N, CA, C and O atoms as a printed pandas DataFrame, in Angstrom:
     atom_number atom_name residue_name chain_id  residue_number  x_coord  y_coord  z_coord
0              1         N          UNK        A               1   37.926  -32.626  104.317
1              2        CA          UNK        A               1   38.768  -31.728  103.548
2              3         C          UNK        A               1   37.937  -30.735  102.751
3              4         O          UNK        A               1   38.398  -29.629  102.468
4              5         N          UNK        A               2   36.713  -31.118  102.384
5              6        CA          UNK        A               2   35.875  -30.232  101.573
6              7         C          UNK        A               2   35.276  -29.076  102.363
7              8         O          UNK        A               2   34.787  -28.118  101.763
8              9         N          UNK        A               3   35.300  -29.139  103.673
9             10        CA          UNK        A               3   34.696  -28.072  104.471
10            11         C          UNK        A               3   35.348  -26.716  104.207
11            12         O          UNK        A               3   34.685  -25.684  104.304
12            13         N          UNK        A               4   36.619  -26.709  103.882
13            14        CA          UNK        A               4   37.327  -25.446  103.608
14            15         C          UNK        A               4   36.763  -24.735  102.386
15            16         O          UNK        A               4   36.943  -23.527  102.236
16            17         N          UNK        A               5   36.085  -25.468  101.513
17            18        CA          UNK        A               5   35.544  -24.878  100.284
18            19         C          UNK        A               5   34.212  -24.156  100.491
19            20         O          UNK        A               5   33.773  -23.419   99.608
20            21         N          UNK        A               6   33.566  -24.353  101.629
21            22        CA          UNK        A               6   32.279  -23.713  101.870
22            23         C          UNK        A               6   32.481  -22.272  102.330
23            24         O          UNK        A               6   33.430  -21.978  103.057
24            25         N          UNK        A               7   31.585  -21.369  101.906
25            26        CA          UNK        A               7   31.729  -19.962  102.297
26            27         C          UNK        A               7   31.326  -19.721  103.748
27            28         O          UNK        A               7   30.548  -20.484  104.321
28            29         N          UNK        A               8   31.856  -18.666  104.328
29            30        CA          UNK        A               8   31.468  -18.257  105.675
30            31         C          UNK        A               8   29.968  -17.998  105.711
31            32         O          UNK        A               8   29.405  -17.432  104.774
32            33         N          UNK        A               9   29.327  -18.413  106.795
33            34        CA          UNK        A               9   27.892  -18.197  106.998
34            35         C          UNK        A               9   27.046  -18.652  105.813
35            36         O          UNK        A               9   26.031  -18.031  105.498
36            37         N          UNK        A              10   27.455  -19.722  105.163
37            38        CA          UNK        A              10   26.724  -20.241  104.009
38            39         C          UNK        A              10   25.454  -20.989  104.370
39            40         O          UNK        A              10   24.611  -21.232  103.507
40            41         N          UNK        A              11   25.309  -21.359  105.636
41            42        CA          UNK        A              11   24.152  -22.131  106.074
42            43         C          UNK        A              11   23.631  -21.587  107.394
43            44         O          UNK        A              11   24.383  -21.013  108.182
44            45         N          UNK        A              12   22.338  -21.772  107.628
45            46        CA          UNK        A              12   21.764  -21.402  108.921
46            47         C          UNK        A              12   22.215  -22.394  109.993
47            48         O          UNK        A              12   22.599  -21.999  111.094
48            49         N          UNK        A              13   22.166  -23.689  109.658
49            50        CA          UNK        A              13   22.554  -24.745  110.588
50            51         C          UNK        A              13   23.477  -25.737  109.908
51            52         O          UNK        A              13   23.299  -26.067  108.735
52            53         N          UNK        A              14   24.460  -26.208  110.652
53            54        CA          UNK        A              14   25.330  -27.294  110.219
54            55         C          UNK        A              14   25.178  -28.380  111.275
55            56         O          UNK        A              14   25.328  -28.115  112.468
56            57         N          UNK        A              15   24.881  -29.602  110.841
57            58        CA          UNK        A              15   24.596  -30.696  111.769
58            59         C          UNK        A              15   25.602  -31.818  111.577
59            60         O          UNK        A              15   25.877  -32.246  110.456
60            61         N          UNK        A              16   26.143  -32.282  112.689
61            62        CA          UNK        A              16   27.064  -33.415  112.679
62            63         C          UNK        A              16   26.607  -34.367  113.780
63            64         O          UNK        A              16   26.737  -34.064  114.966
64            65         N          UNK        A              17   26.076  -35.514  113.382
65            66        CA          UNK        A              17   25.487  -36.447  114.334
66            67         C          UNK        A              17   26.360  -37.685  114.513
67            68         O          UNK        A              17   26.565  -38.458  113.577
68            69         N          UNK        A              18   26.871  -37.858  115.733
69            70        CA          UNK        A              18   27.628  -39.055  116.100
70            71         C          UNK        A              18   28.805  -39.325  115.158
71            72         O          UNK        A              18   29.109  -40.478  114.851
72            73         N          UNK        A              19   29.459  -38.258  114.703
73            74        CA          UNK        A              19   30.529  -38.409  113.722
74            75         C          UNK        A              19   31.820  -37.711  114.117
75            76         O          UNK        A              19   32.889  -38.113  113.657
76            77         N          UNK        A              20   31.762  -36.693  114.942
77            78        CA          UNK        A              20   32.952  -35.896  115.257
78            79         C          UNK        A              20   34.100  -36.769  115.747
79            80         O          UNK        A              20   35.253  -36.538  115.383
80            81         N          UNK        A              21   33.797  -37.766  116.566
81            82        CA          UNK        A              21   34.838  -38.633  117.121
82            83         C          UNK        A              21   35.456  -39.556  116.071
83            84         O          UNK        A              21   36.471  -40.200  116.333
84            85         N          UNK        A              22   34.852  -39.622  114.891
85            86        CA          UNK        A              22   35.374  -40.470  113.819
86            87         C          UNK        A              22   36.147  -39.677  112.774
87            88         O          UNK        A              22   36.612  -40.244  111.785
88            89         N          UNK        A              23   36.289  -38.363  112.986
89            90        CA          UNK        A              23   37.045  -37.538  112.043
90            91         C          UNK        A              23   38.508  -37.457  112.476
91            92         O          UNK        A              23   38.830  -37.615  113.653
92            93         N          UNK        A              24   39.368  -37.212  111.523
93            94        CA          UNK        A              24   40.806  -37.142  111.833
94            95         C          UNK        A              24   41.152  -35.923  112.689
95            96         O          UNK        A              24   42.009  -35.998  113.570
96            97         N          UNK        A              25   40.486  -34.814  112.427
97            98        CA          UNK        A              25   40.805  -33.566  113.125
98            99         C          UNK        A              25   39.521  -32.930  113.660
99           100         O          UNK        A              25   39.004  -31.986  113.061
100          101         N          UNK        A              26   39.005  -33.436  114.774
101          102        CA          UNK        A              26   37.729  -32.933  115.303
102          103         C          UNK        A              26   37.702  -31.434  115.552
103          104         O          UNK        A              26   36.691  -30.781  115.292
104          105         N          UNK        A              27   38.800  -30.882  116.051
105          106        CA          UNK        A              27   38.817  -29.438  116.313
106          107         C          UNK        A              27   38.650  -28.646  115.024
107          108         O          UNK        A              27   37.886  -27.682  114.982
108          109         N          UNK        A              28   39.351  -29.042  113.983
109          110        CA          UNK        A              28   39.258  -28.351  112.695
110          111         C          UNK        A              28   37.842  -28.479  112.130
111          112         O          UNK        A              28   37.292  -27.513  111.600
112          113         N          UNK        A              29   37.262  -29.656  112.244
113          114        CA          UNK        A              29   35.890  -29.858  111.755
114          115         C          UNK        A              29   34.928  -28.939  112.501
115          116         O          UNK        A              29   34.079  -28.297  111.882
116          117         N          UNK        A              30   35.054  -28.873  113.818
117          118        CA          UNK        A              30   34.178  -28.004  114.602
118          119         C          UNK        A              30   34.387  -26.531  114.237
119          120         O          UNK        A              30   33.416  -25.782  114.129
120          121         N          UNK        A              31   35.616  -26.116  114.051
121          122        CA          UNK        A              31   35.886  -24.729  113.649
122          123         C          UNK        A              31   35.237  -24.407  112.306
123          124         O          UNK        A              31   34.654  -23.336  112.141
124          125         N          UNK        A              32   35.333  -25.322  111.350
125          126        CA          UNK        A              32   34.686  -25.098  110.043
126          127         C          UNK        A              32   33.169  -25.062  110.175
127          128         O          UNK        A              32   32.508  -24.243  109.536
128          129         N          UNK        A              33   32.618  -25.939  110.995
129          130        CA          UNK        A              33   31.169  -25.930  111.199
130          131         C          UNK        A              33   30.697  -24.571  111.699
131          132         O          UNK        A              33   29.690  -24.042  111.229
132          133         N          UNK        A              34   31.428  -24.015  112.650
133          134        CA          UNK        A              34   31.056  -22.720  113.212
134          135         C          UNK        A              34   31.301  -21.579  112.239
135          136         O          UNK        A              34   30.661  -20.532  112.337
136          137         N          UNK        A              35   32.216  -21.767  111.307
137          138        CA          UNK        A              35   32.494  -20.747  110.303
138          139         C          UNK        A              35   31.440  -20.752  109.200
139          140         O          UNK        A              35   30.993  -19.691  108.764
140          141         N          UNK        A              36   31.042  -21.933  108.750
141          142        CA          UNK        A              36   30.132  -21.994  107.602
142          143         C          UNK        A              36   28.659  -21.944  108.001
143          144         O          UNK        A              36   27.798  -21.716  107.150
144          145         N          UNK        A              37   28.360  -22.153  109.272
145          146        CA          UNK        A              37   26.975  -22.095  109.729
146          147         C          UNK        A              37   26.785  -21.066  110.814
147          148         O          UNK        A              37   27.690  -20.798  111.604
148          149         N          UNK        A              38   25.592  -20.488  110.844
149          150        CA          UNK        A              38   25.290  -19.543  111.919
150          151         C          UNK        A              38   25.146  -20.281  113.258
151          152         O          UNK        A              38   25.440  -19.739  114.323
152          153         N          UNK        A              39   24.692  -21.517  113.166
153          154        CA          UNK        A              39   24.562  -22.382  114.330
154          155         C          UNK        A              39   25.055  -23.777  113.954
155          156         O          UNK        A              39   25.022  -24.171  112.788
156          157         N          UNK        A              40   25.510  -24.512  114.961
157          158        CA          UNK        A              40   25.958  -25.885  114.739
158          159         C          UNK        A              40   25.271  -26.784  115.757
159          160         O          UNK        A              40   25.150  -26.437  116.932
160          161         N          UNK        A              41   24.827  -27.935  115.291
161          162        CA          UNK        A              41   24.266  -28.959  116.165
162          163         C          UNK        A              41   25.201  -30.154  116.088
163          164         O          UNK        A              41   25.462  -30.686  115.009
164          165         N          UNK        A              42   25.704  -30.569  117.246
165          166        CA          UNK        A              42   26.665  -31.674  117.297
166          167         C          UNK        A              42   26.189  -32.671  118.346
167          168         O          UNK        A              42   25.866  -32.294  119.472
168          169         N          UNK        A              43   26.149  -33.944  117.968
169          170        CA          UNK        A              43   25.889  -34.989  118.954
170          171         C          UNK        A              43   27.117  -35.884  119.027
171          172         O          UNK        A              43   27.747  -36.189  118.014
172          173         N          UNK        A              44   27.442  -36.295  120.241
173          174        CA          UNK        A              44   28.635  -37.121  120.463
174          175         C          UNK        A              44   28.307  -38.252  121.430
175          176         O          UNK        A              44   27.516  -38.071  122.356
176          177         N          UNK        A              45   28.914  -39.425  121.216
177          178        CA          UNK        A              45   28.793  -40.477  122.222
178          179         C          UNK        A              45   29.674  -40.119  123.407
179          180         O          UNK        A              45   30.684  -39.432  123.255
180          181         N          UNK        A              46   29.289  -40.584  124.578
181          182        CA          UNK        A              46   30.040  -40.252  125.794
182          183         C          UNK        A              46   30.875  -41.445  126.232
183          184         O          UNK        A              46   30.343  -42.436  126.732
184          185         N          UNK        A              47   32.176  -41.344  126.044
185          186        CA          UNK        A              47   33.090  -42.399  126.469
186          187         C          UNK        A              47   33.379  -42.324  127.969
187          188         O          UNK        A              47   34.165  -43.117  128.487
188          189         N          UNK        A              48   32.741  -41.366  128.679
189          190        CA          UNK        A              48   32.912  -41.248  130.122
190          191         C          UNK        A              48   31.773  -41.875  130.914
191          192         O          UNK        A              48   31.762  -41.805  132.143
192          193         N          UNK        A              49   30.810  -42.490  130.221
193          194        CA          UNK        A              49   29.663  -43.115  130.887
194          195         C          UNK        A              49   30.150  -44.166  131.888
195          196         O          UNK        A              49   31.168  -44.822  131.668
196          197         N          UNK        A              50   29.420  -44.314  132.974
197          198        CA          UNK        A              50   29.851  -45.225  134.037
198          199         C          UNK        A              50   30.064  -46.652  133.540
199          200         O          UNK        A              50   30.967  -47.337  134.019
200          201         N          UNK        A              51   29.249  -47.115  132.586
201          202        CA          UNK        A              51   29.401  -48.501  132.126
202          203         C          UNK        A              51   30.672  -48.685  131.306
203          204         O          UNK        A              51   31.283  -49.754  131.333
204          205         N          UNK        A              52   31.065  -47.657  130.585
205          206        CA          UNK        A              52   32.321  -47.703  129.832
206          207         C          UNK        A              52   33.495  -47.741  130.810
207          208         O          UNK        A              52   34.417  -48.543  130.660
208          209         N          UNK        A              53   33.446  -46.867  131.804
209          210        CA          UNK        A              53   34.502  -46.832  132.823
210          211         C          UNK        A              53   34.597  -48.162  133.563
211          212         O          UNK        A              53   35.694  -48.661  133.816
212          213         N          UNK        A              54   33.450  -48.733  133.907
213          214        CA          UNK        A              54   33.434  -49.985  134.668
214          215         C          UNK        A              54   34.014  -51.136  133.847
215          216         O          UNK        A              54   34.792  -51.939  134.362
216          217         N          UNK        A              55   33.635  -51.216  132.567
217          218        CA          UNK        A              55   34.173  -52.294  131.734
218          219         C          UNK        A              55   35.687  -52.203  131.624
219          220         O          UNK        A              55   36.384  -53.214  131.704
220          221         N          UNK        A              56   36.188  -51.007  131.443
221          222        CA          UNK        A              56   37.627  -50.820  131.331
222          223         C          UNK        A              56   38.322  -51.153  132.658
223          224         O          UNK        A              56   39.348  -51.835  132.673
224          225         N          UNK        A              57   37.760  -50.671  133.762
225          226        CA          UNK        A              57   38.386  -50.896  135.069
226          227         C          UNK        A              57   38.296  -52.353  135.523
227          228         O          UNK        A              57   39.266  -52.903  136.045
228          229         N          UNK        A              58   37.151  -52.969  135.329
229          230        CA          UNK        A              58   36.936  -54.308  135.878
230          231         C          UNK        A              58   37.375  -55.437  134.947
231          232         O          UNK        A              58   37.831  -56.485  135.404
232          233         N          UNK        A              59   37.235  -55.219  133.652
233          234        CA          UNK        A              59   37.595  -56.273  132.710
234          235         C          UNK        A              59   38.960  -56.043  132.073
235          236         O          UNK        A              59   39.570  -56.960  131.525
236          237         N          UNK        A              60   39.425  -54.798  132.158
237          238        CA          UNK        A              60   40.731  -54.487  131.585
238          239         C          UNK        A              60   40.743  -54.478  130.059
239          240         O          UNK        A              60   41.798  -54.604  129.438
240          241         N          UNK        A              61   39.563  -54.329  129.462
241          242        CA          UNK        A              61   39.461  -54.336  128.003
242          243         C          UNK        A              61   38.676  -53.125  127.541
243          244         O          UNK        A              61   37.883  -52.559  128.294
244          245         N          UNK        A              62   38.899  -52.736  126.311
245          246        CA          UNK        A              62   38.147  -51.617  125.757
246          247         C          UNK        A              62   36.672  -52.006  125.703
247          248         O          UNK        A              62   36.331  -53.102  125.258
248          249         N          UNK        A              63   35.802  -51.113  126.153
249          250        CA          UNK        A              63   34.388  -51.423  126.289
250          251         C          UNK        A              63   33.650  -51.570  124.962
251          252         O          UNK        A              63   34.010  -50.961  123.954
252          253         N          UNK        A              64   32.623  -52.383  124.993
253          254        CA          UNK        A              64   31.648  -52.492  123.911
254          255         C          UNK        A              64   30.287  -52.330  124.573
255          256         O          UNK        A              64   29.935  -53.083  125.480
256          257         N          UNK        A              65   29.527  -51.344  124.112
257          258        CA          UNK        A              65   28.199  -51.078  124.656
258          259         C          UNK        A              65   27.215  -50.983  123.500
259          260         O          UNK        A              65   27.595  -51.109  122.336
260          261         N          UNK        A              66   25.957  -50.763  123.826
261          262        CA          UNK        A              66   24.940  -50.613  122.786
262          263         C          UNK        A              66   25.260  -49.418  121.885
263          264         O          UNK        A              66   25.106  -49.508  120.667
264          265         N          UNK        A              67   25.698  -48.313  122.463
265          266        CA          UNK        A              67   26.016  -47.119  121.670
266          267         C          UNK        A              67   27.427  -47.140  121.106
267          268         O          UNK        A              67   27.709  -46.433  120.138
268          269         N          UNK        A              68   28.310  -47.925  121.682
269          270        CA          UNK        A              68   29.692  -48.065  121.207
270          271         C          UNK        A              68   29.890  -49.540  120.881
271          272         O          UNK        A              68   30.580  -50.264  121.600
272          273         N          UNK        A              69   29.279  -49.966  119.797
273          274        CA          UNK        A              69   29.081  -51.390  119.535
274          275         C          UNK        A              69   30.226  -52.092  118.808
275          276         O          UNK        A              69   30.078  -53.256  118.436
276          277         N          UNK        A              70   31.345  -51.435  118.597
277          278        CA          UNK        A              70   32.444  -52.050  117.864
278          279         C          UNK        A              70   33.607  -52.405  118.786
279          280         O          UNK        A              70   33.845  -51.731  119.788
280          281         N          UNK        A              71   34.313  -53.449  118.442
281          282        CA          UNK        A              71   35.550  -53.784  119.146
282          283         C          UNK        A              71   36.592  -52.718  118.841
283          284         O          UNK        A              71   36.490  -52.015  117.836
284          285         N          UNK        A              72   37.578  -52.600  119.692
285          286        CA          UNK        A              72   38.588  -51.543  119.552
286          287         C          UNK        A              72   39.263  -51.565  118.185
287          288         O          UNK        A              72   39.595  -50.504  117.656
288          289         N          UNK        A              73   39.471  -52.719  117.609
289          290        CA          UNK        A              73   40.192  -52.838  116.338
290          291         C          UNK        A              73   39.284  -52.608  115.133
291          292         O          UNK        A              73   39.768  -52.504  114.006
292          293         N          UNK        A              74   37.969  -52.527  115.359
293          294        CA          UNK        A              74   37.021  -52.418  114.261
294          295         C          UNK        A              74   36.177  -51.143  114.342
295          296         O          UNK        A              74   35.265  -50.950  113.538
296          297         N          UNK        A              75   36.477  -50.285  115.297
297          298        CA          UNK        A              75   35.640  -49.107  115.515
298          299         C          UNK        A              75   35.948  -47.989  114.523
299          300         O          UNK        A              75   37.102  -47.789  114.146
300          301         N          UNK        A              76   34.914  -47.263  114.102
301          302        CA          UNK        A              76   35.162  -46.073  113.285
302          303         C          UNK        A              76   35.636  -44.891  114.133
303          304         O          UNK        A              76   36.116  -43.892  113.598
304          305         N          UNK        A              77   35.500  -45.010  115.455
305          306        CA          UNK        A              77   35.901  -43.929  116.358
306          307         C          UNK        A              77   37.412  -43.917  116.510
307          308         O          UNK        A              77   38.020  -44.913  116.902
308          309         N          UNK        A              78   38.007  -42.777  116.195
309          310        CA          UNK        A              78   39.457  -42.664  116.347
310          311         C          UNK        A              78   39.842  -41.682  117.454
311          312         O          UNK        A              78   41.008  -41.590  117.836
312          313         N          UNK        A              79   38.849  -40.949  117.965
313          314        CA          UNK        A              79   39.062  -40.036  119.086
314          315         C          UNK        A              79   37.979  -40.325  120.115
315          316         O          UNK        A              79   36.789  -40.237  119.813
316          317         N          UNK        A              80   38.385  -40.662  121.310
317          318        CA          UNK        A              80   37.432  -40.985  122.364
318          319         C          UNK        A              80   37.289  -39.776  123.266
319          320         O          UNK        A              80   38.266  -39.324  123.863
320          321         N          UNK        A              81   36.071  -39.244  123.372
321          322        CA          UNK        A              81   35.881  -38.069  124.216
322          323         C          UNK        A              81   34.683  -38.259  125.127
323          324         O          UNK        A              81   33.797  -39.073  124.864
324          325         N          UNK        A              82   34.679  -37.499  126.189
325          326        CA          UNK        A              82   33.565  -37.482  127.124
326          327         C          UNK        A              82   32.747  -36.218  126.857
327          328         O          UNK        A              82   33.141  -35.362  126.065
328          329         N          UNK        A              83   31.622  -36.122  127.522
329          330        CA          UNK        A              83   30.818  -34.899  127.410
330          331         C          UNK        A              83   31.643  -33.713  127.893
331          332         O          UNK        A              83   31.629  -32.654  127.265
332          333         N          UNK        A              84   32.358  -33.877  128.994
333          334        CA          UNK        A              84   33.195  -32.800  129.531
334          335         C          UNK        A              84   34.290  -32.407  128.536
335          336         O          UNK        A              84   34.609  -31.225  128.407
336          337         N          UNK        A              85   34.868  -33.385  127.835
337          338        CA          UNK        A              85   35.884  -33.078  126.824
338          339         C          UNK        A              85   35.309  -32.229  125.698
339          340         O          UNK        A              85   35.954  -31.287  125.236
340          341         N          UNK        A              86   34.090  -32.562  125.251
341          342        CA          UNK        A              86   33.493  -31.782  124.164
342          343         C          UNK        A              86   33.209  -30.353  124.612
343          344         O          UNK        A              86   33.445  -29.409  123.858
344          345         N          UNK        A              87   32.705  -30.187  125.831
345          346        CA          UNK        A              87   32.437  -28.839  126.351
346          347         C          UNK        A              87   33.726  -28.020  126.357
347          348         O          UNK        A              87   33.720  -26.850  125.974
348          349         N          UNK        A              88   34.819  -28.623  126.787
349          350        CA          UNK        A              88   36.110  -27.932  126.786
350          351         C          UNK        A              88   36.523  -27.549  125.372
351          352         O          UNK        A              88   36.959  -26.422  125.141
352          353         N          UNK        A              89   36.391  -28.475  124.420
353          354        CA          UNK        A              89   36.734  -28.174  123.027
354          355         C          UNK        A              89   35.885  -27.031  122.487
355          356         O          UNK        A              89   36.407  -26.138  121.820
356          357         N          UNK        A              90   34.600  -27.047  122.761
357          358        CA          UNK        A              90   33.723  -25.977  122.284
358          359         C          UNK        A              90   34.209  -24.617  122.781
359          360         O          UNK        A              90   34.244  -23.648  122.023
360          361         N          UNK        A              91   34.580  -24.551  124.047
361          362        CA          UNK        A              91   35.077  -23.282  124.597
362          363         C          UNK        A              91   36.426  -22.904  123.984
363          364         O          UNK        A              91   36.683  -21.726  123.733
364          365         N          UNK        A              92   37.286  -23.894  123.742
365          366        CA          UNK        A              92   38.600  -23.613  123.150
366          367         C          UNK        A              92   38.496  -23.022  121.748
367          368         O          UNK        A              92   39.335  -22.210  121.359
368          369         N          UNK        A              93   37.481  -23.419  120.986
369          370        CA          UNK        A              93   37.332  -22.890  119.620
370          371         C          UNK        A              93   36.486  -21.618  119.593
371          372         O          UNK        A              93   36.177  -21.098  118.522
372          373         N          UNK        A              94   36.112  -21.118  120.775
373          374        CA          UNK        A              94   35.367  -19.871  120.853
374          375         C          UNK        A              94   33.883  -20.014  120.622
375          376         O          UNK        A              94   33.222  -19.042  120.256
376          377         N          UNK        A              95   33.340  -21.203  120.827
377          378        CA          UNK        A              95   31.912  -21.431  120.635
378          379         C          UNK        A              95   31.150  -21.142  121.928
379          380         O          UNK        A              95   31.672  -21.300  123.031
380          381         N          UNK        A              96   29.920  -20.721  121.757
381          382        CA          UNK        A              96   28.990  -20.579  122.863
382          383         C          UNK        A              96   28.006  -21.735  122.774
383          384         O          UNK        A              96   27.446  -22.000  121.710
384          385         N          UNK        A              97   27.798  -22.412  123.876
385          386        CA          UNK        A              97   26.818  -23.500  123.916
386          387         C          UNK        A              97   25.483  -22.883  124.318
387          388         O          UNK        A              97   25.296  -22.463  125.460
388          389         N          UNK        A              98   24.553  -22.836  123.354
389          390        CA          UNK        A              98   23.241  -22.258  123.608
390          391         C          UNK        A              98   22.343  -23.218  124.381
391          392         O          UNK        A              98   21.654  -22.823  125.322
392          393         N          UNK        A              99   22.362  -24.473  123.973
393          394        CA          UNK        A              99   21.563  -25.502  124.632
394          395         C          UNK        A              99   22.338  -26.805  124.573
395          396         O          UNK        A              99   23.140  -27.034  123.668
396          397         N          UNK        A             100   22.081  -27.654  125.559
397          398        CA          UNK        A             100   22.697  -28.977  125.553
398          399         C          UNK        A             100   21.813  -29.917  126.341
399          400         O          UNK        A             100   21.057  -29.507  127.222
400          401         N          UNK        A             101   21.929  -31.195  126.000
401          402        CA          UNK        A             101   21.169  -32.209  126.701
402          403         C          UNK        A             101   21.962  -33.510  126.670
403          404         O          UNK        A             101   22.568  -33.857  125.656
404          405         N          UNK        A             102   21.953  -34.219  127.786
405          406        CA          UNK        A             102   22.542  -35.555  127.853
406          407         C          UNK        A             102   21.393  -36.547  127.751
407          408         O          UNK        A             102   20.321  -36.341  128.320
408          409         N          UNK        A             103   21.636  -37.625  127.016
409          410        CA          UNK        A             103   20.592  -38.617  126.782
410          411         C          UNK        A             103   20.973  -39.959  127.394
411          412         O          UNK        A             103   22.152  -40.306  127.471
412          413         N          UNK        A             104   19.968  -40.705  127.825
413          414        CA          UNK        A             104   20.203  -42.035  128.364
414          415         C          UNK        A             104   20.249  -43.067  127.241
415          416         O          UNK        A             104   20.232  -42.703  126.065
416          417         N          UNK        A             105   20.307  -44.333  127.588
417          418        CA          UNK        A             105   20.406  -45.415  126.609
418          419         C          UNK        A             105   19.249  -45.411  125.621
419          420         O          UNK        A             105   19.435  -45.751  124.453
420          421         N          UNK        A             106   18.062  -45.034  126.070
421          422        CA          UNK        A             106   16.870  -45.028  125.223
422          423         C          UNK        A             106   16.750  -43.744  124.400
423          424         O          UNK        A             106   15.791  -43.572  123.648
424          425         N          UNK        A             107   17.717  -42.855  124.543
425          426        CA          UNK        A             107   17.665  -41.590  123.812
426          427         C          UNK        A             107   16.790  -40.543  124.469
427          428         O          UNK        A             107   16.421  -39.552  123.839
428          429         N          UNK        A             108   16.458  -40.757  125.730
429          430        CA          UNK        A             108   15.635  -39.811  126.474
430          431         C          UNK        A             108   16.537  -38.894  127.303
431          432         O          UNK        A             108   17.576  -39.332  127.798
432          433         N          UNK        A             109   16.149  -37.633  127.457
433          434        CA          UNK        A             109   16.960  -36.719  128.285
434          435         C          UNK        A             109   17.077  -37.220  129.713
435          436         O          UNK        A             109   16.135  -37.787  130.266
436          437         N          UNK        A             110   18.251  -37.003  130.303
437          438        CA          UNK        A             110   18.401  -37.315  131.723
438          439         C          UNK        A             110   17.422  -36.474  132.512
439          440         O          UNK        A             110   16.997  -35.413  132.053
440          441         N          UNK        A             111   17.067  -36.935  133.683
441          442        CA          UNK        A             111   16.087  -36.219  134.501
442          443         C          UNK        A             111   16.454  -34.753  134.669
443          444         O          UNK        A             111   17.619  -34.394  134.841
444          445         N          UNK        A             112   15.426  -33.924  134.615
445          446        CA          UNK        A             112   15.609  -32.483  134.765
446          447         C          UNK        A             112   16.245  -32.175  136.120
447          448         O          UNK        A             112   15.880  -32.754  137.143
448          449         N          UNK        A             113   17.186  -31.269  136.102
449          450        CA          UNK        A             113   17.812  -30.832  137.342
450          451         C          UNK        A             113   19.106  -31.544  137.699
451          452         O          UNK        A             113   19.765  -31.181  138.674
452          453         N          UNK        A             114   19.479  -32.562  136.913
453          454        CA          UNK        A             114   20.754  -33.216  137.204
454          455         C          UNK        A             114   21.888  -32.233  136.968
455          456         O          UNK        A             114   21.861  -31.498  135.981
456          457         N          UNK        A             115   22.880  -32.200  137.844
457          458        CA          UNK        A             115   24.016  -31.300  137.618
458          459         C          UNK        A             115   24.829  -31.754  136.403
459          460         O          UNK        A             115   24.849  -32.936  136.060
460          461         N          UNK        A             116   25.489  -30.804  135.766
461          462        CA          UNK        A             116   26.251  -31.108  134.547
462          463         C          UNK        A             116   27.328  -32.163  134.782
463          464         O          UNK        A             116   27.616  -32.946  133.877
464          465         N          UNK        A             117   27.934  -32.208  135.976
465          466        CA          UNK        A             117   28.970  -33.218  136.209
466          467         C          UNK        A             117   28.389  -34.620  136.133
467          468         O          UNK        A             117   29.098  -35.561  135.775
468          469         N          UNK        A             118   27.107  -34.777  136.465
469          470        CA          UNK        A             118   26.468  -36.093  136.423
470          471         C          UNK        A             118   26.226  -36.556  134.983
471          472         O          UNK        A             118   26.130  -37.755  134.722
472          473         N          UNK        A             119   26.130  -35.608  134.057
473          474        CA          UNK        A             119   25.939  -35.971  132.654
474          475         C          UNK        A             119   27.067  -36.880  132.185
475          476         O          UNK        A             119   26.841  -37.837  131.444
476          477         N          UNK        A             120   28.280  -36.571  132.623
477          478        CA          UNK        A             120   29.463  -37.317  132.178
478          479         C          UNK        A             120   29.434  -38.766  132.668
479          480         O          UNK        A             120   30.002  -39.646  132.021
480          481         N          UNK        A             121   28.789  -39.018  133.786
481          482        CA          UNK        A             121   28.701  -40.374  134.323
482          483         C          UNK        A             121   27.490  -41.147  133.814
483          484         O          UNK        A             121   27.561  -42.363  133.634
484          485         N          UNK        A             122   26.377  -40.450  133.581
485          486        CA          UNK        A             122   25.128  -41.143  133.291
486          487         C          UNK        A             122   24.570  -40.909  131.890
487          488         O          UNK        A             122   23.642  -41.605  131.477
488          489         N          UNK        A             123   25.112  -39.951  131.160
489          490        CA          UNK        A             123   24.658  -39.722  129.795
490          491         C          UNK        A             123   25.383  -40.627  128.816
491          492         O          UNK        A             123   26.613  -40.672  128.815
492          493         N          UNK        A             124   24.654  -41.342  127.993
493          494        CA          UNK        A             124   25.292  -42.199  126.983
494          495         C          UNK        A             124   25.739  -41.380  125.778
495          496         O          UNK        A             124   26.660  -41.761  125.056
496          497         N          UNK        A             125   25.068  -40.244  125.576
497          498        CA          UNK        A             125   25.439  -39.331  124.501
498          499         C          UNK        A             125   24.925  -37.945  124.857
499          500         O          UNK        A             125   24.157  -37.784  125.805
500          501         N          UNK        A             126   25.348  -36.954  124.100
501          502        CA          UNK        A             126   24.887  -35.588  124.344
502          503         C          UNK        A             126   24.714  -34.866  123.015
503          504         O          UNK        A             126   25.352  -35.191  122.014
504          505         N          UNK        A             127   23.831  -33.879  123.041
505          506        CA          UNK        A             127   23.572  -33.045  121.862
506          507         C          UNK        A             127   23.789  -31.594  122.275
507          508         O          UNK        A             127   23.355  -31.166  123.344
508          509         N          UNK        A             128   24.467  -30.848  121.410
509          510        CA          UNK        A             128   24.795  -29.457  121.691
510          511         C          UNK        A             128   24.344  -28.560  120.549
511          512         O          UNK        A             128   24.494  -28.910  119.379
512          513         N          UNK        A             129   23.787  -27.398  120.892
513          514        CA          UNK        A             129   23.493  -26.338  119.935
514          515         C          UNK        A             129   24.499  -25.239  120.224
515          516         O          UNK        A             129   24.550  -24.711  121.334
516          517         N          UNK        A             130   25.300  -24.895  119.221
517          518        CA          UNK        A             130   26.409  -23.945  119.394
518          519         C          UNK        A             130   26.289  -22.791  118.417
519          520         O          UNK        A             130   25.619  -22.890  117.389
520          521         N          UNK        A             131   26.954  -21.691  118.760
521          522        CA          UNK        A             131   27.194  -20.640  117.775
522          523         C          UNK        A             131   28.568  -20.027  118.047
523          524         O          UNK        A             131   29.132  -20.189  119.129
524          525         N          UNK        A             132   29.088  -19.329  117.057
525          526        CA          UNK        A             132   30.398  -18.692  117.136
526          527         C          UNK        A             132   30.358  -17.548  118.139
527          528         O          UNK        A             132   29.338  -16.871  118.269
528          529         N          UNK        A             133   31.432  -17.336  118.829
529          530        CA          UNK        A             133   31.529  -16.199  119.745
530          531         C          UNK        A             133   31.147  -16.571  121.152
531          532         O          UNK        A             133   30.502  -17.593  121.386
532          533         N          UNK        A             134   31.544  -15.743  122.082
533          534        CA          UNK        A             134   31.267  -16.032  123.508
534          535         C          UNK        A             134   30.206  -15.168  124.036
535          536         O          UNK        A             134   29.849  -15.276  125.209
């Protein structure tokens, strides 16, 4: 709620690490980040990772992984998104993605040259550098 009080372009960078999915209104938070900062850095866990999909499909239960370590009833995450979902949201709010990287379980970038669609299956999380405008 306090983001509305910050002035436009008040910061060079606004950083939100592994938190967007735990906010009540992720789109509004992202819009404010882009308004108050010249650039925004956002990292998100990927709920589209193959192990998350497999646990849900094969066990029929909400997944628990190293990066998503809480049970469904105890998680701080209230919005579950994939890397592809975040990219769509960024475009919907008029953001340009300057750089992005998908990371594996160890926090290392996925191998160079992997197509973006593979990020959604094999990236455990992703980091984006954004700015306002297209």
